[in-house]
N, C-alpha and C positions, 0 to 999 in steps of 0.2 A: 369663729365660734366663740361665744362668750363662755368663759369658764372661771373656776375659782383657783387662785394661786395662793398657796399657803407657805410662802418662803419667809423664814425669819429674817428680819431686817432692822437696821439701825441707820439713823441719819446723824452724822457727825457735824455739829454746828459750832458757832462761836459768837461772842458778842461783837467781834470786829475782825477785820483782816489782820493777819500777823499774830494771831493768838496761838497757832499751832495745829490748825485743822488737818493740814496735809501730813504733818508728822504723825499725829494720832491715827488718822484714817489709814494711812499706808502701813503704819506699824500694826494696827489691828488686822488689816487684810493679810499681812505676812504671818502674823502670829497664829491666826486661825487656820491659815493654809498649812502651816507647819504641823498643825494637829490632824491633818488629813482631810479637812473639810474643803468642799468645793465652794469657793467664795466668789461671788459676783461683784465686781467693782464698778461703781458709778460716781459721776461727778455732776453736781448741780451747776448749771450755767454753761457758758460756751468754751471754757478753757481747754486747750489741747494738751498742755504740758503735764498737769497732775495725772491725767489718765495713763500717761506713759509709765509713771512710777507705780500706779495701781496695777497695771498689767504685769510689771516686773514682780510685784509682790504676790500675785495670784496665778499667773500663767494663763489668764483669760483677758480678752480685749477690754480695755477701760472704755466705758460708754458714758456719753453725756445725756443729761436730762434737762433740757432747756425749754421752759414754758413760754418764753417769748418767741424764739425762732420756730418751734414746732407746735406751739399751742398747748394749753393746759390739758386738752383732751388726749394728747398723745403721750403724756408723761407716764401714765400707768401702763399703756400698751408697750411702749419702748422698754420700760423696766421689765415687764413680764417676758419680753423677747430675750433680753440679756440674762435674766436670772433663772430662766427655765432649767430645771434639773439641779439647781444649786442647793447647798445646805444653809447658806447664809448670804445675805447681800449687805454691803456696806456702802452707804451713799455719803460722799464728802460734800459738804455745803459750799456755798459761795459767799464771800464777804461776811457781813454780820447776819445773824439769823433772819432778821426781818428786812434786810436790804434787798431791793429788787431793781427792776427797770425804772429809771428816773421818771418821776411824775406819774407812775402807773400803779401806785399802791403796792400790794403784795406781789404783783406779777413778776415771775421769774425769781422770786426769793427762795431761800432754803425753806422757810416756813411754808410757803405754798407747796413746794415739792413734798415736804413731810406730810402735809394734809392730804394731798392727792394720793400718796402711797399709804396713808393710814399708818405711818411708821413712828415709833418713839424716837425722841431726839436726845442725844447726849451732848451736853454743852461743854466745850473745851474752853477753860478760862485761864488766861495768862495771869497768874497770881503773884507775879514777881514784885509788885509794888503795893500790895494790899494785904490785909488780914481779915478782921471782922467785917469790913465793908463788902467782902465777897458775897455775904449772905443777902445784902440789899440788892446787889447787882443781879444775882441769880433769881431772887424773888421777882424782880421786875421782868426779867425775860420769861419766867414761868407763868406770870399772870397777865402779860400783855395781850395774848390771844388765847382764850380758853380752849380753842380747837387744836392748838399745838400742844402735844403731850411731852413735857420735859421729864425724862425718866431718870436723869442723874447727871453728875458732873465729873469731868476729869480735870484735875488741877495741873496746870503746866508751869514749868519754870519755878518750882518751889525751891526756896533757898536752903532750908535746914529742917531738922527734925522738929525743932520748936515752932518754926513757921508752919509746918504741916499740922501740928497739934492745934494751933490757933485757927487755922482754916477749917479743919474738921469740926471743931467745936462750934464755930459760927454756922456752918451748914447743917449741923445736927439740930441746932435751935430752929433753923428754918425748915426742917423736915425734908431736906434734899439729900438723897444718897450720894456719897462720894464713891465713884466706881474706879477711880485711878488717881495716882499721884506721880507726876514725872518731875525729876530734877533737871536742872539745866545740864544739857549735854551737847555742846557745840560739835562734837565729833560726828554726830548723825545729821547735821544740817547739810542740805544740798546747796551748792553755790548758785548765786543769782546774778543776773545782769539786766539789761535795759527793758526786757519784757517779762521778767520773772525768773523762775528757776531755769537752770540749764537743762535742756531735754535729755532724757535717758540715752537717746541714740548718740549723743556727743560724748558721753562719759559712762558707757555701759559697765565697765568693770568697777569703777568707783561707785556707780549707782547701785550695783549689786551689793557691794560692801555696806553702803548706807542703808539699804533696805534690810539687810541682815541685822545691822546694829539697831535699827528702829524696832524690828521684831523683838529683839532681846530687851530693849528698854521698855516696851509695852508689856511684854510678858512678865517682867520683874515688877512693874509699877501699877498694872491694871488688874482688876478682878475679872478675868476672862469668863469664868463661869457665870458671874452675875450679869455681865454684858450679854452673854448668850441667852440667859434666862429672860432678860429684858427684850431682846430681839424676838424671842418666841411669843411675846405678848401681842405682837402685831397681828391683827385679825386677818382673815382671808381677804385677798384682793380680787374683786370680781370684775373682769374685763376681758376683752379679746386681745390676745397678744399680737403685737405688730409683727408682720412678716414681710421680708423683702420680696418673697416669691408671690405674694398675694396682696399688693397694695391696692388702693382704691382706684384701680384703672383696669378696664376689661382688656386693655392691650397687653397686660402681663399674663393673661390666662394661658395655661398649657405651655408656658415657656420655662426653660430651665437652663442650667449650665451647658454650654456646648451647642446651643441652638440660637442662631442669630435672629434678629427681628425679621429678616427677609428670607430666612431659610439658609441651609448650607452651613459651612463651618462658622464657628464663632468669630466675630471680629476681635482683634487683639487691642485692648486698651492699655497703654503703658502709663503707669502712675509713678510720678517722681517720689523717691524716698531718700534714705541715707541721712546723714547728719544735717544737711542744709535744708531739707524739706520734710519736716517731722509732723506738721499739722494736718491731721486727717481724722474724719469721723468714720468709725468702722462700718456704719450703715451705707456709706457711699459705695464702697467696693461690693458690699452685699447686694445693693440695688443694681449695680452694673452687671454683676453675675446673673442675677435673676432676670435681667433684661436680655440675656443671651450673650454677653461679652465674656471674653477671657481676660481677666485682669492680671497684668504682669508688672512687677515693681522693678524700677531701675534706679541707679544712683548717679545723678549728674556730676558728682565729684569724681567718680571712678570710671564709669562706663563711657566709652568713646563712640558708641552708636546706640540708636534706639533698639529695643527688643525686636527680634525677627517678626516680620509681617505686621508691624504696628499700623493700625488704621485709626486710632484715636489716642489723644495725649492729654493727660490730666496732670497739672502741676499745681499742687496746693500750697499751703502756707509753710512758714519756717523761718530760717535765718540766713538768707543769701547774703545779707550785708556782712555777716561774720566771715563768710567764706568767699567773698567776691574775688580775691586773687586766684583761688583754686578753681572756681567756676569759670573764670575768664581764661585760665590756662588750658582748660579742656576744650580747645578750639574745634576738634573733630565733632564733638557732640553739639556744640553751639551751632555749627554749620548744618548738622543733620536736623536739628529742631527747626532752624530757619527754612531749610529746604522742604521739610514736611509741611510747615505752615504755608509756604509759597505755593505748594501744590494743592492747596485747598483742604488739607487734612484738618479734621475737627480738633481744636485745642481749647481746653477749659483751664484757665489760670486764675488762681486766687492769691492776692497779696504777694507772697514770695514769688509765686509764678509770674505775676505781673512784672515784678522787678527783673526776673530772669529773661523775660521776653523783650525788655527794653533795649535801647541802643547801648546804654552804659549804666553802670551802678557805681557810684563814687569814683567815676573816672575810668573804671575798668570795663573793657568791652564785654557786652553780653550777647544775646542771640540776635539782636537787631530786627526782630519781627515787628516791633512797634517803633514809630518815629517819636520816641520820647526818651528822656534821660532821668534817672533816679539817683537820689542821694540820701544819706542819713540826715536826720533833723533833730533839733533840740526838743521839739514838741511831740508829746505822746498823743496820738489820735486813738481814742478808745470809746466805744459805746455801741448800743443797739441802734439799728437803722430799719426804717420801713422803706421799701424800694419797689419801683415798678420798672419792668423792662422797657427801655426806650426803643430798642432796635430788635428786629428778628435776629435770632442767633441759634447756634447749635444747642443751646441750653433751654431756651424758652422763646415763644413768640412775643412780639411787642404787646405790652399791656398786662403781662403776667405780673402778679404781685407776690413778693416774698419778703420775709423778714430775715435780717442777718446781723452781723456785727463787724465793726472795724477794730483793728488792734495792731498798730504799727508806729514806729518812730522814723519813718521815711516819707519822702515826698517824691512825686513824679511830675515832670513838666513836659508837655501839658498834662493836666489832670484828666482830660477826656479827649477822645478822638472825634473825627467828623461824625461818626455814628457811635454815640455813647452807649455803654452797657446798661447803666441804671440811672434812674432819676430818683433821688431820695426825697421822700415826702415828709419824713419826721426823723429827728427833731429839727432838721434844717432842710431847706430846699436847694438842691444843686444836682447837676449831672456829673457822672463819674464813669471812668472805665472806657474800654475800647471794644468795638465789634468790627471786624474786618475779615471778609472771606469766611473761613471756618473758625476764626479765632474769637474767643470771648475772654477778655482779661479785665480784672477788676480788683480793687482792694477788698471788696465785700466778701466776707465768709458767710456761706449759707449752709443749711442742714437739709440735705435732699429728702430726708424722711418726711419733711413737711410738704413736699411737692414731688412725689415719685416720678412724675412725668418728665422731670429734668433728666433723670438717669436714662429713661427710655428714649427720649429724644436724642440724647448724646449717643447712645448705643446704635440707634438707627442711622445717625450721621456717620458713625464709624463703619457700619456695615455698607453704607452707600459708597463711602470713599474707597473701600476695598475693590 
C-alpha cells in the first residue's frame, strides 16, 4: 500500500573517501540515540562493515541502500521498511558525493540516494590542508547538481581555533551553514586492514568504546539541534514500504514464520556468523523467515556441529583468511559441513563462504566441498557486476539475471567448476563460481531484496532436503 512517510532524515556525504563520513555518521547516530531518539541507520552502497558500527550506535540493524544491486526503484521502499516508526534516519554515503557505478553516471551514488529519498545532505569536509579554499570546494559540490540539496557542512580534522575561524569566515561568505567542527582525534579511529575497517564482531568491546567516544566528539563539536532541524525539512516520502512478508511473488502469500513452503514445521536454515563471517544484509534473514524458514546463527570458529535439524546452510562473506588456522582447527565442524553438502543439502556460499568450502585456504585444510584451493593475493578485486546464472541451482534457475559486487583480496583455483555459478556480462565477460548438487558457491555478493524468489527457492530446497 502506497503511503506517506514523514521520517526526518539526513544524508552524510563527503567530497571523497577518507574525509570522515563514517566517523561523523556513526557519531551522529550514537549522539541522537543517547538523546532517547529511535535512530534508523543506513549505508549507501554495498559495504557490510560500516553498518555494523551503525547498529552498535543505534541498537537497530544497519541497512544498505544500493541503487545498482537493488535498482533505484527499491531505494525508497527499503528505506521506509527500515525507518518505520523511527524519530530520525541517518544515511551514510559512499565514496565522494557524486561517485557511483563506473561508467553509469549517477547510478548508485550518494547523490542519487539523496534525491530518491528527498533528503538534505550534510557534507563532511577534511579541512586539514585548506582554509579559504574550502568555500570554493563546497560551492562546487552545492552547485554541481541543483536537485541535490546541500544543507550544511561539518568540518573535520580542524587544526586550531584560528584555523576554525578562517574556515567559518570563508563558508559564511559562501552562504553555507557550518553545522559542526571536529578536531583531530585519533583515539576514536577504528583500526583498518586489507578490506577496510575491522568489523565490530572482531573487536566488540573496543568498538563500543570507539562509538562512545565518537558520540562525545560529535556532541561537543556539532550543533545537534540545527542538524535535527535540517532533517525535519525533508518532505514526506510517498512510496510503498518494502516488506519481506509480501515481496512481488504470489508464492509468499499467506506464509509466515514457522510455516514451511511445503507445510509442516519450518526448515532450519543455519547462517554462519561470528568473527570470521560478518558480511550479511539484514533483509536476507528476513526473507528466509518470510519464506517459512527458521533462521539459526552458528559460529564456525566455535561450534563443532551444525545447529540441530539443519536443512539449509548459508555461509556469507567475511574474513576467513584472517582466521584460517582457527577455522581449520575446528575439524568436527568442517567434517559436518562436508557431510551435509555430500548428502545433497542446500548450501549458499558467498565469497568467504566460497573459501571455507574449498579444499584449502593459504595451505590450511578447509571443508573440502569444492575441488579448489584458495589463497591471499596482492590484488584487490572490487566492483559491481552484472551476472546471469549459468547453471540451475538452489538459488536460481539458469538464465536468472542479478546484479552484485565483488570485494576480496583472495583467489581460488580453479575459478569456476564444471558447472559455473555465474556468467559475468559487465564490466568483463567470464564465468565464475561452482554449482554441484545442492551447493552454490561464488565470489559474487548479491542482495536478495532485488530478487526475493532466491530466498523462496532456497527455503523450498531446505524443506525438501528435510
